[in-house]
Biopython code that builds the backbone (N, CA, C, O; Angstrom):
import numpy as np
from Bio.PDB.StructureBuilder import StructureBuilder

atoms = [
    (1, "MET", "N", (-29.492, 20.356, 47.416)),
    (1, "MET", "CA", (-28.071, 20.594, 47.204)),
    (1, "MET", "C", (-27.262, 19.452, 47.778)),
    (1, "MET", "O", (-26.352, 18.941, 47.126)),
    (2, "LYS", "N", (-27.593, 19.039, 49.021)),
    (2, "LYS", "CA", (-26.855, 17.971, 49.671)),
    (2, "LYS", "C", (-27.010, 16.658, 48.904)),
    (2, "LYS", "O", (-26.042, 15.917, 48.734)),
    (3, "ARG", "N", (-28.223, 16.374, 48.445)),
    (3, "ARG", "CA", (-28.485, 15.146, 47.693)),
    (3, "ARG", "C", (-27.696, 15.151, 46.388)),
    (3, "ARG", "O", (-27.126, 14.127, 46.011)),
    (4, "THR", "N", (-27.654, 16.275, 45.700)),
    (4, "THR", "CA", (-26.912, 16.381, 44.452)),
    (4, "THR", "C", (-25.431, 16.134, 44.684)),
    (4, "THR", "O", (-24.783, 15.450, 43.892)),
    (5, "MET", "N", (-24.895, 16.681, 45.756)),
    (5, "MET", "CA", (-23.484, 16.490, 46.075)),
    (5, "MET", "C", (-23.195, 15.028, 46.370)),
    (5, "MET", "O", (-22.161, 14.508, 45.951)),
    (6, "ILE", "N", (-24.083, 14.361, 47.076)),
    (6, "ILE", "CA", (-23.891, 12.948, 47.408)),
    (6, "ILE", "C", (-23.924, 12.102, 46.142)),
    (6, "ILE", "O", (-23.083, 11.222, 45.959)),
    (7, "ILE", "N", (-24.883, 12.362, 45.275)),
    (7, "ILE", "CA", (-24.977, 11.599, 44.032)),
    (7, "ILE", "C", (-23.731, 11.827, 43.180)),
    (7, "ILE", "O", (-23.203, 10.888, 42.584)),
    (8, "ALA", "N", (-23.267, 13.061, 43.122)),
    (8, "ALA", "CA", (-22.051, 13.356, 42.367)),
    (8, "ALA", "C", (-20.849, 12.634, 42.969)),
    (8, "ALA", "O", (-20.007, 12.113, 42.237)),
    (9, "THR", "N", (-20.766, 12.602, 44.295)),
    (9, "THR", "CA", (-19.669, 11.910, 44.969)),
    (9, "THR", "C", (-19.712, 10.421, 44.684)),
    (9, "THR", "O", (-18.682, 9.807, 44.404)),
    (10, "LEU", "N", (-20.899, 9.842, 44.754)),
    (10, "LEU", "CA", (-21.043, 8.411, 44.461)),
    (10, "LEU", "C", (-20.664, 8.105, 43.016)),
    (10, "LEU", "O", (-20.005, 7.105, 42.735)),
    (11, "GLY", "N", (-21.080, 8.963, 42.119)),
    (11, "GLY", "CA", (-20.739, 8.766, 40.711)),
    (11, "GLY", "C", (-19.247, 8.870, 40.468)),
    (11, "GLY", "O", (-18.678, 8.058, 39.739)),
    (12, "LEU", "N", (-18.610, 9.856, 41.068)),
    (12, "LEU", "CA", (-17.171, 10.027, 40.911)),
    (12, "LEU", "C", (-16.420, 8.849, 41.515)),
    (12, "LEU", "O", (-15.465, 8.346, 40.922)),
    (13, "ALA", "N", (-16.846, 8.411, 42.686)),
    (13, "ALA", "CA", (-16.198, 7.257, 43.319)),
    (13, "ALA", "C", (-16.338, 6.023, 42.442)),
    (13, "ALA", "O", (-15.416, 5.213, 42.352)),
    (14, "SER", "N", (-17.462, 5.883, 41.810)),
    (14, "SER", "CA", (-17.700, 4.749, 40.926)),
    (14, "SER", "C", (-16.754, 4.786, 39.732)),
    (14, "SER", "O", (-16.152, 3.772, 39.379)),
    (15, "VAL", "N", (-16.626, 5.940, 39.122)),
    (15, "VAL", "CA", (-15.757, 6.079, 37.959)),
    (15, "VAL", "C", (-14.301, 5.807, 38.335)),
    (15, "VAL", "O", (-13.584, 5.136, 37.592)),
    (16, "LEU", "N", (-13.868, 6.316, 39.469)),
    (16, "LEU", "CA", (-12.481, 6.153, 39.873)),
    (16, "LEU", "C", (-12.138, 4.725, 40.257)),
    (16, "LEU", "O", (-10.985, 4.313, 40.124)),
    (17, "SER", "N", (-13.111, 3.964, 40.727)),
    (17, "SER", "CA", (-12.806, 2.625, 41.217)),
    (17, "SER", "C", (-13.261, 1.519, 40.281)),
    (17, "SER", "O", (-13.045, 0.343, 40.572)),
    (18, "PHE", "N", (-13.880, 1.864, 39.177)),
    (18, "PHE", "CA", (-14.424, 0.852, 38.281)),
    (18, "PHE", "C", (-13.296, -0.008, 37.729)),
    (18, "PHE", "O", (-12.299, 0.500, 37.214)),
    (19, "SER", "N", (-13.473, -1.309, 37.846)),
    (19, "SER", "CA", (-12.453, -2.213, 37.307)),
    (19, "SER", "C", (-12.963, -2.845, 36.029)),
    (19, "SER", "O", (-14.171, -2.990, 35.842)),
    (20, "ALA", "N", (-12.051, -3.221, 35.151)),
    (20, "ALA", "CA", (-12.418, -3.764, 33.851)),
    (20, "ALA", "C", (-13.159, -5.090, 33.971)),
    (20, "ALA", "O", (-13.941, -5.436, 33.085)),
    (21, "GLY", "N", (-12.933, -5.827, 35.031)),
    (21, "GLY", "CA", (-13.552, -7.132, 35.174)),
    (21, "GLY", "C", (-14.882, -7.123, 35.895)),
    (21, "GLY", "O", (-15.443, -8.192, 36.132)),
    (22, "ALA", "N", (-15.405, -5.985, 36.249)),
    (22, "ALA", "CA", (-16.658, -5.922, 37.001)),
    (22, "ALA", "C", (-17.818, -6.379, 36.129)),
    (22, "ALA", "O", (-17.941, -5.968, 34.975)),
    (23, "ALA", "N", (-18.666, -7.230, 36.691)),
    (23, "ALA", "CA", (-19.800, -7.756, 35.943)),
    (23, "ALA", "C", (-20.953, -6.766, 35.923)),
    (23, "ALA", "O", (-21.683, -6.699, 34.934)),
    (24, "VAL", "N", (-21.132, -6.006, 36.976)),
    (24, "VAL", "CA", (-22.206, -5.029, 37.078)),
    (24, "VAL", "C", (-21.590, -3.644, 37.078)),
    (24, "VAL", "O", (-20.631, -3.392, 37.807)),
    (25, "HIS", "N", (-22.128, -2.744, 36.271)),
    (25, "HIS", "CA", (-21.556, -1.399, 36.236)),
    (25, "HIS", "C", (-22.641, -0.342, 36.383)),
    (25, "HIS", "O", (-23.812, -0.582, 36.090)),
    (26, "GLN", "N", (-22.231, 0.811, 36.837)),
    (26, "GLN", "CA", (-23.134, 1.941, 37.036)),
    (26, "GLN", "C", (-23.297, 2.673, 35.710)),
    (26, "GLN", "O", (-22.335, 2.843, 34.961)),
    (27, "VAL", "N", (-24.529, 3.105, 35.425)),
    (27, "VAL", "CA", (-24.808, 3.834, 34.190)),
    (27, "VAL", "C", (-25.429, 5.185, 34.526)),
    (27, "VAL", "O", (-25.953, 5.390, 35.621)),
    (28, "SER", "N", (-25.361, 6.095, 33.569)),
    (28, "SER", "CA", (-25.989, 7.412, 33.726)),
    (28, "SER", "C", (-27.460, 7.318, 33.341)),
    (28, "SER", "O", (-27.904, 6.304, 32.802)),
    (29, "ALA", "N", (-28.205, 8.369, 33.619)),
    (29, "ALA", "CA", (-29.621, 8.416, 33.251)),
    (29, "ALA", "C", (-29.775, 8.311, 31.734)),
    (29, "ALA", "O", (-30.695, 7.657, 31.244)),
    (30, "GLU", "N", (-28.888, 8.946, 31.005)),
    (30, "GLU", "CA", (-28.937, 8.897, 29.540)),
    (30, "GLU", "C", (-28.697, 7.477, 29.030)),
    (30, "GLU", "O", (-29.404, 7.011, 28.138)),
    (31, "GLN", "N", (-27.708, 6.794, 29.589)),
    (31, "GLN", "CA", (-27.421, 5.421, 29.186)),
    (31, "GLN", "C", (-28.568, 4.487, 29.545)),
    (31, "GLN", "O", (-28.844, 3.536, 28.814)),
    (32, "ALA", "N", (-29.233, 4.746, 30.654)),
    (32, "ALA", "CA", (-30.315, 3.884, 31.127)),
    (32, "ALA", "C", (-31.551, 3.944, 30.233)),
    (32, "ALA", "O", (-32.379, 3.035, 30.283)),
    (33, "GLN", "N", (-31.698, 4.978, 29.427)),
    (33, "GLN", "CA", (-32.868, 5.108, 28.563)),
    (33, "GLN", "C", (-33.005, 3.943, 27.598)),
    (33, "GLN", "O", (-34.119, 3.616, 27.190)),
    (34, "ASN", "N", (-31.910, 3.313, 27.225)),
    (34, "ASN", "CA", (-31.931, 2.209, 26.269)),
    (34, "ASN", "C", (-31.925, 0.844, 26.948)),
    (34, "ASN", "O", (-31.783, -0.178, 26.276)),
    (35, "LEU", "N", (-32.075, 0.813, 28.263)),
    (35, "LEU", "CA", (-32.022, -0.450, 29.004)),
    (35, "LEU", "C", (-33.384, -0.786, 29.589)),
    (35, "LEU", "O", (-34.226, 0.092, 29.776)),
    (36, "GLN", "N", (-33.591, -2.061, 29.873)),
    (36, "GLN", "CA", (-34.856, -2.517, 30.455)),
    (36, "GLN", "C", (-34.730, -2.588, 31.971)),
    (36, "GLN", "O", (-33.860, -3.281, 32.499)),
    (37, "SER", "N", (-35.608, -1.864, 32.668)),
    (37, "SER", "CA", (-35.591, -1.844, 34.134)),
    (37, "SER", "C", (-36.062, -3.182, 34.677)),
    (37, "SER", "O", (-36.930, -3.832, 34.093)),
    (38, "MET", "N", (-35.480, -3.586, 35.803)),
    (38, "MET", "CA", (-35.900, -4.827, 36.448)),
    (38, "MET", "C", (-36.105, -4.650, 37.949)),
    (38, "MET", "O", (-36.031, -5.622, 38.700)),
    (39, "GLY", "N", (-36.362, -3.422, 38.393)),
    (39, "GLY", "CA", (-36.648, -3.165, 39.799)),
    (39, "GLY", "C", (-35.599, -2.296, 40.458)),
    (39, "GLY", "O", (-34.755, -1.697, 39.793)),
    (40, "THR", "N", (-35.668, -2.236, 41.798)),
    (40, "THR", "CA", (-34.733, -1.416, 42.570)),
    (40, "THR", "C", (-34.171, -2.198, 43.745)),
    (40, "THR", "O", (-34.734, -3.208, 44.167)),
    (41, "VAL", "N", (-33.055, -1.715, 44.260)),
    (41, "VAL", "CA", (-32.462, -2.221, 45.497)),
    (41, "VAL", "C", (-32.046, -1.013, 46.326)),
    (41, "VAL", "O", (-31.765, 0.057, 45.786)),
    (42, "SER", "N", (-32.009, -1.197, 47.638)),
    (42, "SER", "CA", (-31.583, -0.135, 48.548)),
    (42, "SER", "C", (-30.571, -0.672, 49.530)),
    (42, "SER", "O", (-30.586, -1.856, 49.867)),
    (43, "VAL", "N", (-29.690, 0.198, 49.992)),
    (43, "VAL", "CA", (-28.728, -0.145, 51.032)),
    (43, "VAL", "C", (-28.672, 0.989, 52.040)),
    (43, "VAL", "O", (-28.831, 2.157, 51.685)),
    (44, "SER", "N", (-28.448, 0.642, 53.285)),
    (44, "SER", "CA", (-28.298, 1.624, 54.362)),
    (44, "SER", "C", (-27.180, 1.149, 55.275)),
    (44, "SER", "O", (-27.082, -0.043, 55.563)),
    (45, "GLN", "N", (-26.343, 2.061, 55.728)),
    (45, "GLN", "CA", (-25.242, 1.721, 56.615)),
    (45, "GLN", "C", (-24.961, 2.877, 57.552)),
    (45, "GLN", "O", (-25.257, 4.034, 57.251)),
    (46, "VAL", "N", (-24.390, 2.541, 58.683)),
    (46, "VAL", "CA", (-23.969, 3.541, 59.654)),
    (46, "VAL", "C", (-22.476, 3.765, 59.472)),
    (46, "VAL", "O", (-21.697, 2.812, 59.462)),
    (47, "GLY", "N", (-22.080, 5.018, 59.328)),
    (47, "GLY", "CA", (-20.669, 5.385, 59.302)),
    (47, "GLY", "C", (-19.870, 4.820, 58.149)),
    (47, "GLY", "O", (-18.680, 4.547, 58.309)),
    (48, "SER", "N", (-20.483, 4.637, 56.993)),
    (48, "SER", "CA", (-19.742, 4.117, 55.849)),
    (48, "SER", "C", (-19.387, 5.247, 54.892)),
    (48, "SER", "O", (-19.884, 6.366, 55.022)),
    (49, "ALA", "N", (-18.538, 4.947, 53.948)),
    (49, "ALA", "CA", (-18.115, 5.920, 52.946)),
    (49, "ALA", "C", (-18.924, 5.718, 51.662)),
    (49, "ALA", "O", (-19.507, 4.652, 51.468)),
    (50, "PRO", "N", (-18.969, 6.719, 50.791)),
    (50, "PRO", "CA", (-19.680, 6.563, 49.517)),
    (50, "PRO", "C", (-19.205, 5.346, 48.720)),
    (50, "PRO", "O", (-20.007, 4.684, 48.063)),
    (51, "MET", "N", (-17.926, 5.056, 48.777)),
    (51, "MET", "CA", (-17.387, 3.894, 48.061)),
    (51, "MET", "C", (-18.011, 2.602, 48.575)),
    (51, "MET", "O", (-18.302, 1.699, 47.790)),
    (52, "ASP", "N", (-18.218, 2.508, 49.883)),
    (52, "ASP", "CA", (-18.845, 1.320, 50.460)),
    (52, "ASP", "C", (-20.266, 1.159, 49.946)),
    (52, "ASP", "O", (-20.707, 0.041, 49.679)),
    (53, "MET", "N", (-20.978, 2.253, 49.806)),
    (53, "MET", "CA", (-22.347, 2.197, 49.323)),
    (53, "MET", "C", (-22.377, 1.706, 47.877)),
    (53, "MET", "O", (-23.224, 0.885, 47.525)),
    (54, "ARG", "N", (-21.481, 2.187, 47.050)),
    (54, "ARG", "CA", (-21.422, 1.759, 45.651)),
    (54, "ARG", "C", (-21.141, 0.270, 45.563)),
    (54, "ARG", "O", (-21.748, -0.434, 44.756)),
    (55, "GLN", "N", (-20.222, -0.211, 46.390)),
    (55, "GLN", "CA", (-19.890, -1.639, 46.388)),
    (55, "GLN", "C", (-21.081, -2.481, 46.830)),
    (55, "GLN", "O", (-21.334, -3.546, 46.268)),
    (56, "GLU", "N", (-21.806, -2.009, 47.826)),
    (56, "GLU", "CA", (-22.991, -2.731, 48.297)),
    (56, "GLU", "C", (-24.076, -2.762, 47.223)),
    (56, "GLU", "O", (-24.713, -3.793, 47.010)),
    (57, "LEU", "N", (-24.285, -1.629, 46.547)),
    (57, "LEU", "CA", (-25.276, -1.599, 45.475)),
    (57, "LEU", "C", (-24.884, -2.532, 44.338)),
    (57, "LEU", "O", (-25.731, -3.253, 43.810)),
    (58, "ALA", "N", (-23.622, -2.529, 43.959)),
    (58, "ALA", "CA", (-23.155, -3.410, 42.887)),
    (58, "ALA", "C", (-23.329, -4.880, 43.272)),
    (58, "ALA", "O", (-23.719, -5.696, 42.436)),
    (59, "ALA", "N", (-23.043, -5.221, 44.527)),
    (59, "ALA", "CA", (-23.193, -6.601, 44.987)),
    (59, "ALA", "C", (-24.667, -7.031, 44.953)),
    (59, "ALA", "O", (-24.983, -8.140, 44.523)),
    (60, "LYS", "N", (-25.554, -6.156, 45.403)),
    (60, "LYS", "CA", (-26.985, -6.480, 45.374)),
    (60, "LYS", "C", (-27.481, -6.587, 43.938)),
    (60, "LYS", "O", (-28.294, -7.458, 43.628)),
    (61, "ALA", "N", (-27.007, -5.721, 43.068)),
    (61, "ALA", "CA", (-27.407, -5.766, 41.660)),
    (61, "ALA", "C", (-26.958, -7.080, 41.022)),
    (61, "ALA", "O", (-27.716, -7.704, 40.279)),
    (62, "ALA", "N", (-25.736, -7.495, 41.310)),
    (62, "ALA", "CA", (-25.222, -8.760, 40.774)),
    (62, "ALA", "C", (-26.042, -9.939, 41.287)),
    (62, "ALA", "O", (-26.347, -10.864, 40.534)),
    (63, "LYS", "N", (-26.393, -9.906, 42.555)),
    (63, "LYS", "CA", (-27.190, -10.982, 43.161)),
    (63, "LYS", "C", (-28.557, -11.103, 42.481)),
    (63, "LYS", "O", (-29.093, -12.203, 42.345)),
    (64, "GLU", "N", (-29.116, -9.966, 42.056)),
    (64, "GLU", "CA", (-30.420, -9.945, 41.386)),
    (64, "GLU", "C", (-30.314, -10.277, 39.890)),
    (64, "GLU", "O", (-31.330, -10.399, 39.207)),
    (65, "GLY", "N", (-29.087, -10.421, 39.389)),
    (65, "GLY", "CA", (-28.888, -10.760, 37.983)),
    (65, "GLY", "C", (-28.862, -9.568, 37.043)),
    (65, "GLY", "O", (-29.021, -9.737, 35.834)),
    (66, "ALA", "N", (-28.666, -8.374, 37.567)),
    (66, "ALA", "CA", (-28.619, -7.162, 36.744)),
    (66, "ALA", "C", (-27.255, -7.026, 36.073)),
    (66, "ALA", "O", (-26.242, -7.501, 36.585)),
    (67, "SER", "N", (-27.253, -6.368, 34.918)),
    (67, "SER", "CA", (-25.980, -6.098, 34.249)),
    (67, "SER", "C", (-25.490, -4.690, 34.572)),
    (67, "SER", "O", (-24.304, -4.390, 34.428)),
    (68, "SER", "N", (-26.417, -3.820, 35.015)),
    (68, "SER", "CA", (-26.051, -2.449, 35.364)),
    (68, "SER", "C", (-27.070, -1.874, 36.335)),
    (68, "SER", "O", (-28.142, -2.440, 36.550)),
    (69, "TYR", "N", (-26.707, -0.726, 36.921)),
    (69, "TYR", "CA", (-27.598, -0.040, 37.854)),
    (69, "TYR", "C", (-27.364, 1.460, 37.763)),
    (69, "TYR", "O", (-26.323, 1.920, 37.293)),
    (70, "ARG", "N", (-28.372, 2.220, 38.231)),
    (70, "ARG", "CA", (-28.275, 3.681, 38.256)),
    (70, "ARG", "C", (-28.760, 4.160, 39.616)),
    (70, "ARG", "O", (-29.863, 3.813, 40.040)),
    (71, "ILE", "N", (-27.948, 4.951, 40.301)),
    (71, "ILE", "CA", (-28.328, 5.474, 41.611)),
    (71, "ILE", "C", (-29.416, 6.526, 41.403)),
    (71, "ILE", "O", (-29.225, 7.506, 40.683)),
    (72, "ILE", "N", (-30.567, 6.301, 42.053)),
    (72, "ILE", "CA", (-31.691, 7.221, 41.898)),
    (72, "ILE", "C", (-31.965, 8.016, 43.167)),
    (72, "ILE", "O", (-32.725, 8.984, 43.143)),
    (73, "GLU", "N", (-31.347, 7.612, 44.276)),
    (73, "GLU", "CA", (-31.518, 8.337, 45.534)),
    (73, "GLU", "C", (-30.295, 8.078, 46.412)),
    (73, "GLU", "O", (-29.789, 6.957, 46.466)),
    (74, "ALA", "N", (-29.831, 9.104, 47.090)),
    (74, "ALA", "CA", (-28.733, 8.957, 48.043)),
    (74, "ALA", "C", (-28.859, 10.045, 49.098)),
    (74, "ALA", "O", (-29.106, 11.206, 48.770)),
    (75, "ARG", "N", (-28.689, 9.676, 50.360)),
    (75, "ARG", "CA", (-28.694, 10.665, 51.442)),
    (75, "ARG", "C", (-27.682, 10.263, 52.497)),
    (75, "ARG", "O", (-27.292, 9.102, 52.620)),
    (76, "SER", "N", (-27.274, 11.272, 53.252)),
    (76, "SER", "CA", (-26.296, 11.009, 54.305)),
    (76, "SER", "C", (-26.702, 11.754, 55.565)),
    (76, "SER", "O", (-27.643, 12.548, 55.573)),
    (77, "GLY", "N", (-25.993, 11.486, 56.583)),
    (77, "GLY", "CA", (-26.192, 12.052, 57.907)),
    (77, "GLY", "C", (-25.436, 11.116, 58.836)),
    (77, "GLY", "O", (-24.271, 10.803, 58.592)),
    (78, "ASP", "N", (-26.094, 10.666, 59.900)),
    (78, "ASP", "CA", (-25.479, 9.664, 60.763)),
    (78, "ASP", "C", (-25.399, 8.314, 60.054)),
    (78, "ASP", "O", (-24.547, 7.484, 60.368)),
    (79, "THR", "N", (-26.302, 8.107, 59.091)),
    (79, "THR", "CA", (-26.292, 6.883, 58.284)),
    (79, "THR", "C", (-26.348, 7.255, 56.812)),
    (79, "THR", "O", (-26.817, 8.334, 56.450)),
    (80, "TRP", "N", (-25.870, 6.358, 55.974)),
    (80, "TRP", "CA", (-25.967, 6.524, 54.530)),
    (80, "TRP", "C", (-27.128, 5.682, 54.041)),
    (80, "TRP", "O", (-27.398, 4.612, 54.585)),
    (81, "HIS", "N", (-27.814, 6.159, 53.019)),
    (81, "HIS", "CA", (-28.865, 5.374, 52.365)),
    (81, "HIS", "C", (-28.794, 5.661, 50.873)),
    (81, "HIS", "O", (-28.650, 6.813, 50.465)),
    (82, "ALA", "N", (-28.893, 4.626, 50.067)),
    (82, "ALA", "CA", (-28.910, 4.797, 48.624)),
    (82, "ALA", "C", (-29.859, 3.786, 47.997)),
    (82, "ALA", "O", (-29.983, 2.654, 48.465)),
    (83, "THR", "N", (-30.524, 4.211, 46.934)),
    (83, "THR", "CA", (-31.410, 3.339, 46.171)),
    (83, "THR", "C", (-30.955, 3.377, 44.719)),
    (83, "THR", "O", (-30.609, 4.434, 44.191)),
    (84, "ALA", "N", (-30.959, 2.212, 44.083)),
    (84, "ALA", "CA", (-30.550, 2.124, 42.687)),
    (84, "ALA", "C", (-31.576, 1.361, 41.880)),
    (84, "ALA", "O", (-32.165, 0.391, 42.357)),
    (85, "GLU", "N", (-31.785, 1.807, 40.660)),
    (85, "GLU", "CA", (-32.632, 1.075, 39.737)),
    (85, "GLU", "C", (-31.747, 0.086, 38.983)),
    (85, "GLU", "O", (-30.644, 0.427, 38.556)),
    (86, "LEU", "N", (-32.236, -1.133, 38.826)),
    (86, "LEU", "CA", (-31.478, -2.197, 38.171)),
    (86, "LEU", "C", (-31.919, -2.347, 36.720)),
    (86, "LEU", "O", (-33.079, -2.105, 36.386)),
    (87, "TYR", "N", (-30.984, -2.749, 35.861)),
    (87, "TYR", "CA", (-31.264, -2.942, 34.436)),
    (87, "TYR", "C", (-30.685, -4.259, 33.961)),
    (87, "TYR", "O", (-29.664, -4.737, 34.457)),
    (88, "LYS", "N", (-31.388, -4.841, 32.961)),
    (88, "LYS", "CA", (-30.920, -6.085, 32.326)),
    (88, "LYS", "C", (-29.809, -5.777, 31.375)),
    (88, "LYS", "O", (-29.273, -6.684, 30.737)),
]
sb = StructureBuilder()
sb.init_structure("model")
sb.init_model(0)
sb.init_chain("A")
sb.init_seg("    ")
for serial, (resi, resn, name, xyz) in enumerate(atoms, 1):
    if name == "N":
        sb.init_residue(resn, " ", resi, " ")
    sb.init_atom(name, np.array(xyz, "f"), 0.0, 1.0, " ", f" {name:<3s}", serial, name[0])
structure = sb.get_structure()
């Protein structure tokens, strides 16, 4: 339940903050079915917000040359951790 809520929060934060000029964008599982996977990236932070995690994932995805990413794992507590699959 907690993981589902975190993923939903990250997704909502992504939708609300997405800018038209962003080079890397978050996709849904359905959208990812037509894309080619190119690996995963993870981020962990202490005391950050879901928005910070999305920005970190997008930055890592851009650095790896991905055009999009999908969050496949997210957890919270004293620290946040998220993993995203990258797509070409």
